[in-house]
C-alpha positions in Angstrom: -7.3 17.7 14.1 -3.6 18.2 13.8 -1.5 16.9 10.9 0.2 13.6 11.7 3.9 13.0 11.0 4.6 11.2 7.7 5.9 8.1 9.4 2.6 7.8 11.4 0.5 8.4 8.2 2.5 5.7 6.4 2.0 3.2 9.2 -1.8 3.9 9.2 -1.9 3.4 5.4 0.1 0.1 5.7 -2.4 -1.3 8.2 -5.4 -0.1 6.2 -4.0 -2.1 3.2 -3.3 -5.1 5.4 -6.8 -5.0 6.8 -8.3 -4.8 3.3 -6.2 -7.7 1.9 -7.1 -9.9 4.9 -10.8 -9.2 4.3 -10.3 -10.3 0.7 -8.9 -13.6 1.9 -5.2 -13.1 1.2 -2.3 -14.0 3.5 -0.3 -10.9 4.3 3.3 -10.7 5.5 4.6 -7.3 6.5 8.3 -6.4 6.3 9.9 -5.9 9.7 12.7 -3.7 8.1 12.0 0.0 7.1 14.6 -0.1 4.3 13.2 -3.3 2.6 12.6 -3.0 -1.1 8.9 -3.5 -0.6 6.5 -3.2 2.3 4.6 -6.5 2.3 4.0 -9.7 0.5 0.5 -11.1 -0.2 -0.3 -14.7 -1.1 -3.4 -16.5 -2.2 -1.8 -19.8 -1.0 -0.2 -20.5 -4.4 1.3 -17.2 -5.7 3.0 -14.4 -4.0 3.2 -10.7 -4.9 5.4 -7.9 -3.5 3.5 -4.8 -2.5 4.7 -1.2 -2.1 2.3 0.7 0.2 2.0 4.5 -0.2 -0.3 7.4 0.7 -1.7 9.5 -2.1 -4.2 12.2 -3.0 -6.6 13.2 -5.7 -5.9 16.0 -8.1 -8.6 18.7 -8.7 -9.7 16.6 -11.7 -10.0 13.4 -9.6 -6.8 11.8 -10.8 -4.9 9.6 -8.4 -1.5 11.1 -7.4 1.1 9.3 -5.4 4.9 9.3 -4.9 6.7 7.3 -7.6 9.2 4.7 -6.5 11.2 2.0 -8.3 8.4 -0.1 -9.7 10.7 -2.9 -10.4 11.0 -3.7 -6.7 7.3 -4.5 -6.3 4.5 -6.2 -8.2 1.7 -4.1 -6.9 1.4 -0.5 -5.8 -1.2 0.1 -3.1 -2.3 3.7 -2.7 -4.3 4.9 0.3 -6.4 8.1 -0.1 -8.5 8.7 3.0 -10.5 5.5 3.4 -10.0 4.4 -0.2 -7.4 1.9 -1.4 -6.4 1.7 -5.0 -4.2 -1.2 -6.4 -2.1 -0.9 -9.5 -2.5 -3.2 -11.2 -5.9 -4.0 -9.9 -6.3 -7.2 -7.8 
């Protein structure tokens, strides 16, 4: 299988996260602007959290590695590695 362009991989990760959050019972709102300070907002009906979605990898020792961004612009970092999604802080 050929390597997908970064933009396509990012979109796939965004929708994997959206699917996971919807399954967990959250309302999910995706940014329609690529230069927004965060990728989505999740709500439980009372509170809202800003989420930055990213694609990561595991190091040889199993540590989660992902691109660092301005953490002050989001409340949660969601990292997709293959079919696993990690939330920092945990949901």
